N, C-alpha and C positions, 0 to 999 in steps of 0.2 A: 778851318777857322780855329782860333785860339780863344779860350775863355780864361780870364784872370779874376779870381775871387780873393778879396782882402778881408782879414778878420783882425780887428783891433790894432792895426798897424804893426802887428807882430807875426802874422802868419799869412802866407799867400799860397793859393792853389793855382797852378798853371795847368790847364787842361788843353791838350792838343799841341804840345811842343814837338819839335823835331830832334834837337840835340842840345847838349850843354856845351857852350863855347869856352867859358872860363869860370873858375870859382876862386874867389879870394875872400878874406875875412870881411872886407868892406864893399865888395862888388861881385855880383853874379850876372853873367851874360848867358841868355838862353835863346837859341834859334827857334823861332815860331813862324813857320811857313815862309813868308817873304820879308819878315822884319825880325829885329833882334830886341828882346825884352831885356832891359838893363835895370837891375835892382841894386840900389846903393844904400848902405847903412852901416850898422855895427854888429859884430858877432853873427854874421850871416852864415847859414848852413842849409844844406839840402837835407831835410828831415826824412823824407821818403820819396821814392819815385818808382814808377812803372814805365812801360813803353808808351803810356798815354797821359798820365797825370804825375805832377810833381808838387811837393809841399816844401816851401822855403820858410825858414824861421829866422828871427833876429829882430833888431830894431831898425825899421825902415826910415830912411831920410828922403829918398827920391825913387820914383819908379817912372821909367820913360821907355819909348820905342824909338828905334833907329833903323835905317835901311842898310 
């Protein structure tokens, strides 16, 4: 199970992810069990990560799930 926590549309914590698929300035794709978490926005970056939790920072425009 994956838990996504948003703080003020500027920080997201992703708990329970599997791997990072791609990182760009305006889009980050993260594999979470059987779905892909897609975060789109401006000046996105991975602020910190461990094998279990990740923090993404930037100005979020859209957050969605894809198979």
